[in-house]
DOKOLBA-553645 format. One record per residue (C-alpha): x, y, z; residue number from 1; chain. Coordinates in steps of 0.5 Angstrom, whole numbers, plus 500, padded with zeros to 3 digits. Layout:
N
X/Y/Z/NUM/A .
...
% end
This chain:
781
500/500/500/1/A .
502/507/499/2/A .
501/514/498/3/A .
500/519/492/4/A .
503/526/492/5/A .
497/531/492/6/A .
501/537/490/7/A .
506/538/486/8/A .
513/538/489/9/A .
517/544/489/10/A .
524/544/486/11/A .
527/544/493/12/A .
523/538/495/13/A .
525/534/489/14/A .
532/535/491/15/A .
531/532/498/16/A .
527/526/495/17/A .
532/524/490/18/A .
537/525/495/19/A .
534/519/499/20/A .
539/513/498/21/A .
535/508/500/22/A .
528/505/499/23/A .
523/502/504/24/A .
522/495/502/25/A .
517/493/508/26/A .
510/492/507/27/A .
505/497/510/28/A .
500/492/514/29/A .
496/494/520/30/A .
499/494/527/31/A .
502/487/530/32/A .
501/489/537/33/A .
494/492/536/34/A .
491/488/530/35/A .
494/481/530/36/A .
489/476/526/37/A .
492/470/530/38/A .
496/473/536/39/A .
498/469/541/40/A .
501/471/548/41/A .
508/473/549/42/A .
512/466/551/43/A .
507/462/546/44/A .
510/462/539/45/A .
505/463/533/46/A .
505/457/529/47/A .
503/461/523/48/A .
510/464/523/49/A .
514/458/522/50/A .
510/455/517/51/A .
509/461/512/52/A .
513/467/510/53/A .
511/472/505/54/A .
515/472/499/55/A .
520/478/497/56/A .
520/480/490/57/A .
525/483/486/58/A .
524/491/485/59/A .
523/490/478/60/A .
517/485/478/61/A .
510/489/478/62/A .
506/488/484/63/A .
500/485/483/64/A .
494/482/486/65/A .
490/476/485/66/A .
483/474/486/67/A .
478/468/483/68/A .
471/471/481/69/A .
466/469/476/70/A .
459/465/476/71/A .
458/458/478/72/A .
464/457/483/73/A .
466/455/489/74/A .
471/459/494/75/A .
477/455/491/76/A .
476/456/484/77/A .
474/461/479/78/A .
476/466/473/79/A .
483/469/475/80/A .
483/476/476/81/A .
489/481/476/82/A .
489/488/480/83/A .
494/493/477/84/A .
495/500/476/85/A .
488/501/480/86/A .
484/496/475/87/A .
482/489/475/88/A .
483/485/469/89/A .
484/478/467/90/A .
488/473/464/91/A .
488/470/457/92/A .
488/462/456/93/A .
493/462/450/94/A .
499/458/453/95/A .
496/457/460/96/A .
498/451/463/97/A .
497/447/470/98/A .
504/450/472/99/A .
501/457/471/100/A .
495/455/475/101/A .
500/452/481/102/A .
503/459/481/103/A .
496/463/481/104/A .
493/458/487/105/A .
500/459/491/106/A .
499/466/491/107/A .
492/466/493/108/A .
494/462/499/109/A .
492/455/496/110/A .
497/449/497/111/A .
496/446/490/112/A .
492/447/483/113/A .
488/442/481/114/A .
486/444/474/115/A .
485/450/469/116/A .
479/452/465/117/A .
480/456/458/118/A .
474/460/454/119/A .
471/464/460/120/A .
468/458/463/121/A .
467/462/469/122/A .
464/468/465/123/A .
467/473/461/124/A .
471/478/465/125/A .
471/486/464/126/A .
477/491/464/127/A .
484/490/461/128/A .
487/483/459/129/A .
493/484/463/130/A .
497/477/461/131/A .
497/474/455/132/A .
501/468/453/133/A .
504/466/460/134/A .
509/461/461/135/A .
511/459/468/136/A .
515/454/470/137/A .
511/453/477/138/A .
516/455/481/139/A .
515/463/481/140/A .
513/467/487/141/A .
508/471/483/142/A .
504/471/476/143/A .
508/477/474/144/A .
514/473/474/145/A .
512/469/469/146/A .
514/470/462/147/A .
509/473/458/148/A .
508/478/452/149/A .
508/484/457/150/A .
503/486/462/151/A .
497/489/459/152/A .
500/487/452/153/A .
494/482/449/154/A .
490/480/443/155/A .
485/476/446/156/A .
478/477/448/157/A .
474/476/454/158/A .
471/470/451/159/A .
478/467/452/160/A .
479/469/460/161/A .
482/463/464/162/A .
480/460/470/163/A .
483/455/475/164/A .
481/450/480/165/A .
485/450/487/166/A .
485/445/492/167/A .
481/446/498/168/A .
487/446/503/169/A .
490/452/505/170/A .
497/454/506/171/A .
498/454/514/172/A .
499/461/516/173/A .
498/464/510/174/A .
496/471/510/175/A .
494/476/505/176/A .
499/481/504/177/A .
498/487/500/178/A .
505/489/496/179/A .
502/494/491/180/A .
507/499/490/181/A .
506/506/487/182/A .
512/509/483/183/A .
513/517/485/184/A .
519/520/481/185/A .
522/513/482/186/A .
522/513/490/187/A .
517/507/493/188/A .
515/510/499/189/A .
512/504/504/190/A .
511/504/511/191/A .
512/497/516/192/A .
507/499/521/193/A .
502/504/524/194/A .
499/504/531/195/A .
495/508/536/196/A .
500/508/542/197/A .
497/510/548/198/A .
500/515/552/199/A .
496/517/558/200/A .
496/512/564/201/A .
488/511/564/202/A .
488/509/557/203/A .
494/504/557/204/A .
490/499/561/205/A .
484/499/556/206/A .
482/494/551/207/A .
482/496/546/208/A .
486/502/545/209/A .
482/508/543/210/A .
486/514/544/211/A .
494/516/543/212/A .
499/518/539/213/A .
499/516/531/214/A .
505/513/530/215/A .
508/510/523/216/A .
514/505/523/217/A .
519/507/518/218/A .
526/504/518/219/A .
525/499/524/220/A .
523/506/528/221/A .
517/508/531/222/A .
515/516/529/223/A .
510/521/530/224/A .
506/525/525/225/A .
506/532/526/226/A .
500/535/527/227/A .
501/542/523/228/A .
497/539/517/229/A .
493/534/521/230/A .
485/534/520/231/A .
479/531/522/232/A .
478/527/516/233/A .
485/524/517/234/A .
483/522/524/235/A .
476/519/521/236/A .
481/514/517/237/A .
485/512/522/238/A .
480/510/527/239/A .
476/507/521/240/A .
483/503/520/241/A .
482/500/527/242/A .
475/498/527/243/A .
472/505/530/244/A .
466/508/527/245/A .
468/515/529/246/A .
473/520/533/247/A .
472/525/538/248/A .
475/531/542/249/A .
481/530/547/250/A .
484/534/552/251/A .
490/537/548/252/A .
493/541/554/253/A .
495/534/557/254/A .
499/532/550/255/A .
502/538/549/256/A .
505/537/556/257/A .
507/530/555/258/A .
510/532/548/259/A .
515/538/552/260/A .
517/533/557/261/A .
519/528/552/262/A .
522/530/545/263/A .
518/526/539/264/A .
521/523/533/265/A .
517/525/527/266/A .
516/522/520/267/A .
518/526/514/268/A .
511/527/511/269/A .
504/530/512/270/A .
498/526/510/271/A .
492/529/506/272/A .
486/524/507/273/A .
479/526/504/274/A .
475/522/510/275/A .
472/516/506/276/A .
478/512/505/277/A .
478/505/507/278/A .
485/505/509/279/A .
491/511/511/280/A .
494/508/505/281/A .
489/510/500/282/A .
490/517/503/283/A .
495/522/499/284/A .
502/525/502/285/A .
502/532/503/286/A .
508/536/504/287/A .
514/534/505/288/A .
517/537/512/289/A .
523/540/512/290/A .
528/538/517/291/A .
530/543/522/292/A .
535/541/528/293/A .
532/534/528/294/A .
525/536/529/295/A .
520/537/523/296/A .
514/540/527/297/A .
517/546/531/298/A .
510/549/531/299/A .
506/543/533/300/A .
506/537/537/301/A .
505/529/535/302/A .
498/527/532/303/A .
493/524/537/304/A .
487/521/536/305/A .
481/519/540/306/A .
476/514/537/307/A .
469/512/539/308/A .
468/504/539/309/A .
462/501/537/310/A .
457/498/543/311/A .
460/491/542/312/A .
467/493/543/313/A .
467/499/548/314/A .
473/498/553/315/A .
468/497/559/316/A .
461/495/560/317/A .
456/500/558/318/A .
453/502/565/319/A .
446/505/566/320/A .
439/502/565/321/A .
435/499/559/322/A .
431/504/556/323/A .
423/503/556/324/A .
422/504/549/325/A .
424/499/543/326/A .
430/499/540/327/A .
430/501/532/328/A .
431/495/528/329/A .
437/496/523/330/A .
436/497/516/331/A .
443/493/514/332/A .
446/487/517/333/A .
451/482/515/334/A .
450/474/514/335/A .
454/468/513/336/A .
461/471/515/337/A .
466/467/519/338/A .
468/473/524/339/A .
464/479/527/340/A .
464/484/521/341/A .
464/480/515/342/A .
459/477/511/343/A .
454/478/505/344/A .
450/485/506/345/A .
443/485/507/346/A .
438/491/507/347/A .
431/491/509/348/A .
426/494/504/349/A .
418/494/504/350/A .
419/489/510/351/A .
423/484/507/352/A .
431/483/507/353/A .
434/482/501/354/A .
441/483/498/355/A .
445/488/494/356/A .
448/486/487/357/A .
456/487/486/358/A .
455/491/480/359/A .
460/497/481/360/A .
461/495/488/361/A .
467/498/491/362/A .
471/500/497/363/A .
467/506/499/364/A .
460/503/499/365/A .
463/497/503/366/A .
466/503/508/367/A .
459/506/509/368/A .
456/499/510/369/A .
461/498/516/370/A .
460/504/519/371/A .
453/503/519/372/A .
450/500/526/373/A .
449/493/525/374/A .
445/490/531/375/A .
446/483/530/376/A .
454/483/528/377/A .
455/490/531/378/A .
460/491/526/379/A .
461/499/526/380/A .
468/498/522/381/A .
471/499/516/382/A .
472/495/509/383/A .
477/490/508/384/A .
476/485/503/385/A .
470/483/499/386/A .
467/476/500/387/A .
461/476/495/388/A .
462/468/495/389/A .
458/468/501/390/A .
451/468/497/391/A .
444/468/499/392/A .
442/464/493/393/A .
434/465/495/394/A .
430/472/496/395/A .
430/478/493/396/A .
436/483/490/397/A .
434/490/493/398/A .
439/494/490/399/A .
444/494/484/400/A .
449/499/481/401/A .
450/502/488/402/A .
454/509/488/403/A .
456/512/495/404/A .
460/518/497/405/A .
463/515/503/406/A .
459/520/508/407/A .
452/517/508/408/A .
449/514/515/409/A .
447/508/511/410/A .
448/504/505/411/A .
440/505/504/412/A .
442/512/503/413/A .
446/511/497/414/A .
444/512/490/415/A .
443/506/486/416/A .
439/504/479/417/A .
432/504/481/418/A .
430/501/474/419/A .
435/495/475/420/A .
434/492/482/421/A .
435/485/480/422/A .
436/485/473/423/A .
441/481/470/424/A .
443/479/478/425/A .
444/473/481/426/A .
445/471/488/427/A .
452/469/486/428/A .
453/476/485/429/A .
451/478/492/430/A .
456/484/495/431/A .
459/482/501/432/A .
464/486/506/433/A .
470/484/511/434/A .
470/490/516/435/A .
476/492/521/436/A .
474/490/528/437/A .
478/493/534/438/A .
483/488/537/439/A .
480/486/543/440/A .
486/481/545/441/A .
481/475/546/442/A .
485/471/541/443/A .
491/472/546/444/A .
487/468/552/445/A .
486/462/548/446/A .
490/457/544/447/A .
490/450/540/448/A .
495/445/543/449/A .
497/439/540/450/A .
494/439/533/451/A .
497/437/526/452/A .
497/444/524/453/A .
495/451/527/454/A .
487/450/525/455/A .
486/444/530/456/A .
488/442/537/457/A .
486/441/544/458/A .
483/448/547/459/A .
487/451/552/460/A .
485/458/556/461/A .
488/463/560/462/A .
484/463/567/463/A .
486/467/573/464/A .
487/462/579/465/A .
489/464/586/466/A .
491/471/584/467/A .
495/469/577/468/A .
494/467/570/469/A .
495/460/568/470/A .
493/456/562/471/A .
489/450/563/472/A .
484/446/559/473/A .
476/446/558/474/A .
472/440/560/475/A .
469/436/554/476/A .
463/434/558/477/A .
457/437/554/478/A .
462/441/549/479/A .
459/441/542/480/A .
459/445/535/481/A .
457/452/538/482/A .
462/452/543/483/A .
467/450/537/484/A .
464/455/533/485/A .
466/461/538/486/A .
473/458/539/487/A .
475/458/532/488/A .
472/465/531/489/A .
476/468/537/490/A .
482/465/534/491/A .
480/468/527/492/A .
481/461/524/493/A .
474/461/521/494/A .
468/456/522/495/A .
468/450/526/496/A .
468/443/522/497/A .
468/439/528/498/A .
468/439/536/499/A .
471/434/540/500/A .
469/431/547/501/A .
476/427/547/502/A .
483/429/545/503/A .
487/423/547/504/A .
490/424/540/505/A .
493/431/541/506/A .
498/431/547/507/A .
497/439/549/508/A .
502/442/554/509/A .
503/438/560/510/A .
503/444/565/511/A .
496/446/562/512/A .
492/439/563/513/A .
488/442/569/514/A .
481/443/568/515/A .
480/451/568/516/A .
473/452/565/517/A .
467/447/565/518/A .
460/447/564/519/A .
461/451/557/520/A .
454/453/553/521/A .
455/458/548/522/A .
449/461/543/523/A .
455/461/538/524/A .
455/468/537/525/A .
460/470/542/526/A .
466/473/540/527/A .
470/470/546/528/A .
469/463/550/529/A .
469/467/556/530/A .
463/470/554/531/A .
459/464/554/532/A .
455/461/560/533/A .
460/457/564/534/A .
461/454/571/535/A .
466/460/574/536/A .
470/458/579/537/A .
466/452/582/538/A .
468/447/577/539/A .
465/441/575/540/A .
468/436/571/541/A .
467/428/573/542/A .
472/425/568/543/A .
477/431/569/544/A .
481/434/563/545/A .
487/430/560/546/A .
484/426/554/547/A .
477/428/556/548/A .
479/436/555/549/A .
475/439/549/550/A .
478/440/542/551/A .
476/443/536/552/A .
478/443/528/553/A .
477/449/524/554/A .
476/451/517/555/A .
476/457/513/556/A .
469/455/509/557/A .
463/451/512/558/A .
456/449/509/559/A .
450/453/509/560/A .
443/449/509/561/A .
437/453/507/562/A .
430/450/505/563/A .
426/453/499/564/A .
420/456/503/565/A .
416/456/496/566/A .
416/449/495/567/A .
413/447/501/568/A .
408/452/500/569/A .
406/450/493/570/A .
406/442/495/571/A .
402/442/501/572/A .
396/437/501/573/A .
392/432/506/574/A .
392/425/505/575/A .
388/420/509/576/A .
393/414/509/577/A .
390/407/511/578/A .
393/404/517/579/A .
396/398/513/580/A .
400/403/509/581/A .
404/406/515/582/A .
408/400/517/583/A .
415/403/515/584/A .
413/410/518/585/A .
411/406/525/586/A .
418/403/525/587/A .
421/410/525/588/A .
416/413/530/589/A .
413/418/524/590/A .
406/418/527/591/A .
402/421/532/592/A .
401/419/539/593/A .
394/416/538/594/A .
397/411/533/595/A .
397/405/537/596/A .
390/406/539/597/A .
387/407/532/598/A .
383/401/529/599/A .
387/397/524/600/A .
382/398/518/601/A .
382/406/520/602/A .
387/411/517/603/A .
391/417/519/604/A .
390/424/516/605/A .
397/427/514/606/A .
399/434/512/607/A .
404/432/506/608/A .
409/437/503/609/A .
416/437/499/610/A .
422/439/502/611/A .
428/442/498/612/A .
434/443/502/613/A .
439/447/498/614/A .
447/447/500/615/A .
448/455/499/616/A .
455/455/503/617/A .
462/454/501/618/A .
463/447/503/619/A .
459/440/502/620/A .
455/438/507/621/A .
457/431/510/622/A .
454/427/516/623/A .
457/428/523/624/A .
457/420/523/625/A .
462/416/520/626/A .
460/411/515/627/A .
461/405/519/628/A .
456/407/524/629/A .
451/409/519/630/A .
444/405/520/631/A .
441/400/515/632/A .
433/401/515/633/A .
431/395/511/634/A .
424/397/510/635/A .
426/403/506/636/A .
432/400/504/637/A .
438/405/505/638/A .
443/407/510/639/A .
441/413/515/640/A .
447/417/516/641/A .
444/422/521/642/A .
440/421/527/643/A .
436/427/527/644/A .
436/432/521/645/A .
429/436/521/646/A .
424/437/525/647/A .
417/438/522/648/A .
412/442/527/649/A .
405/444/527/650/A .
404/450/533/651/A .
398/454/535/652/A .
399/461/534/653/A .
402/462/541/654/A .
407/457/540/655/A .
404/451/543/656/A .
406/444/539/657/A .
400/441/537/658/A .
403/436/532/659/A .
410/434/530/660/A .
413/430/525/661/A .
421/429/524/662/A .
426/425/520/663/A .
429/420/525/664/A .
434/419/521/665/A .
436/421/514/666/A .
439/419/507/667/A .
443/425/504/668/A .
444/426/497/669/A .
444/430/491/670/A .
437/430/488/671/A .
439/436/483/672/A .
444/441/482/673/A .
445/448/479/674/A .
448/448/472/675/A .
455/446/471/676/A .
455/443/478/677/A .
456/435/478/678/A .
452/431/483/679/A .
457/427/488/680/A .
453/424/493/681/A .
448/418/492/682/A .
445/414/498/683/A .
444/407/493/684/A .
449/402/494/685/A .
452/404/501/686/A .
454/410/497/687/A .
457/417/500/688/A .
452/421/503/689/A .
452/429/503/690/A .
450/435/499/691/A .
454/438/494/692/A .
455/446/494/693/A .
450/448/489/694/A .
446/442/490/695/A .
440/440/493/696/A .
436/434/497/697/A .
429/434/495/698/A .
425/429/499/699/A .
418/429/495/700/A .
411/429/498/701/A .
410/422/497/702/A .
416/419/501/703/A .
415/416/508/704/A .
415/420/514/705/A .
415/427/509/706/A .
409/429/513/707/A .
406/431/520/708/A .
400/427/523/709/A .
395/431/524/710/A .
389/426/526/711/A .
388/429/532/712/A .
388/436/530/713/A .
382/441/531/714/A .
380/446/525/715/A .
383/452/526/716/A .
389/457/524/717/A .
396/454/526/718/A .
404/456/524/719/A .
407/450/521/720/A .
415/450/522/721/A .
421/446/519/722/A .
428/446/522/723/A .
434/443/519/724/A .
440/440/523/725/A .
436/442/529/726/A .
441/440/534/727/A .
447/443/530/728/A .
450/436/529/729/A .
454/439/523/730/A .
457/446/523/731/A .
454/451/518/732/A .
456/458/516/733/A .
449/461/518/734/A .
444/457/523/735/A .
439/463/522/736/A .
436/461/516/737/A .
435/454/518/738/A .
428/455/520/739/A .
422/456/515/740/A .
415/458/518/741/A .
408/458/514/742/A .
401/460/516/743/A .
397/455/516/744/A .
389/454/516/745/A .
385/447/517/746/A .
378/447/516/747/A .
377/440/518/748/A .
377/438/510/749/A .
382/442/507/750/A .
388/446/508/751/A .
392/452/506/752/A .
399/454/507/753/A .
401/461/506/754/A .
406/466/507/755/A .
412/461/508/756/A .
419/464/509/757/A .
425/463/512/758/A .
426/465/519/759/A .
429/472/519/760/A .
427/474/512/761/A .
422/479/514/762/A .
422/485/519/763/A .
422/484/526/764/A .
414/487/526/765/A .
413/481/521/766/A .
416/476/525/767/A .
413/478/531/768/A .
406/475/529/769/A .
410/468/530/770/A .
411/468/537/771/A .
416/464/540/772/A .
419/463/533/773/A .
425/469/533/774/A .
431/464/532/775/A .
433/457/532/776/A .
433/455/539/777/A .
429/449/539/778/A .
433/444/542/779/A .
435/443/550/780/A .
441/448/549/781/A .
% end
């Protein structure tokens, strides 16, 4: 990252610049001390440091960035796009080989390339075609190092855009590092780091750091910035960089006194921000300050910022009382992200939540989203990375071609093409953001130990015992997916793929075998394991720690199951089924409690419907149970891979259950897939079970147990509810969309199903008409 000069240089300044004999080669990144993604406590090594080191490129190699984009793809495949000279472009398929694909995949953080595809398989890109006739050996550190016609020299069309498929496995410890340079009169100006350093004692102990000197690390030394040309807009950008939605005034007298006592060391440049930049690196350099007696700021003092944290990241709990009136519902929210402040952007319009098409989506619009007060994710922060791979695939697209200035209070205030709300936009184009969040230090109180890589292991936490901080284990009793989700999020490792109640195969630190936390119960949305319910100082863990300690395995991606509500609404009907045709259903306990007392020559009244369950996530949905533990059901002639997969309930308007149906176990397979995606799972002949990304498993209305037995239900108005994966047996990126709710009217002879929708897809006012059904908390948890 670097700055561009905003004013012409005088001849004196030009001479001063040319006199600089060295080039700062280090990469600008966020403060290691304040914003380390995988931080560990001092004395405990960060395993990622030993596994991955960002490559150093020769000075004459163009600095580029890569991404995968396009239609009908997973996170690890897509059209190869290159960012160069402030513009995204593509790569031509002429002479492209698997060796070039290897270079691309490794540059993106994947361990290997699987294949490559010519002729714009993932759709035609836009902009320049930056590379053509690429020849790689496979050992290059960047695609820009491969031989080609020269960057920007091409005779190709976008019908020849190349795509790649990378392996699912990530390079351990890989971090995206922006190494883009911008030549200003042949001088590359880059800074190693930037931080807010607390000066006053009252702020040194606060977490996160919200006030102090703004310092840059230049040539290995921390330097202050002169406040001669500093503006409120500069402060706004600094606060945004560290995840704060705004800045406030501070006591200038105290800092002036401090500056007089201790002589500052100033950086050579001033900064000029407009205020809507996502990073300080996007601002322009102001005047180069003349050196006078080792001081560049004789009339000023070091820059100080004081930032306002969002509610979730306030240094101390908010005191006071809860207001009597109801909080205003937010108009913007994030869904499907691995961490707080990341995900698909959804906006509320006409009482229904919908997505934003990513046409013209940019950093400025994303910054506005991150500034918005998001109640659910509390991400009042700034944009870092576009994550449109987290698509909704269902529901409306509310906005297209959004154009924000950067100063709107909400993205809903930004102009957009009102004539093209969803024209030409599929959910593969859903806009997403990754915002900066304040460094709370949560990751320094938790670690994984004994695993084969940094993404798995026994969970060890730092707790206060007898007046000192000690590392210890978490009791494995009752440990589940939701708790594992919180651990993976707290460490910045994505989603949980498995939760373990025994970790005998992961020998952790010997001095951390003692149990220091037990009875942990998480909702899954907490930012830290310490925020979950637990026993506190009075521990209860009958089996003890050691081999029975809790463990997790984390993954960058996760599946996401969503049931199609329209299919439920369109396929509902009643059937009076004779008793002799319900033998298999009786074995699976799919009938009402009065079945056993029903005469053999009678019938049961069944509410029948079809379930079409889509996997909209970024990895395949697989059953939790291993294949050797699946149960053969002779009546239905297939293996059941999950004990409970769905709940079907008929409820009164006050939420009381009046009838139920369920899949006691489930055969998971791909019934149909989106165009271009092949089926992978089939139950027949003891085949592999699961649901592929972009595919769906359809349980037709005429299949056994695909019903609710309403033989004992009286006529009236009801709520019909379906919950997928109700016990959270398998990890998903989003559990809030696992529930479908419908209005239901039964007159004793016919049934009407209407207003079917995914839970949370409507406004709070609409959801309030479904009492007790606001979330997916329907189990013993």
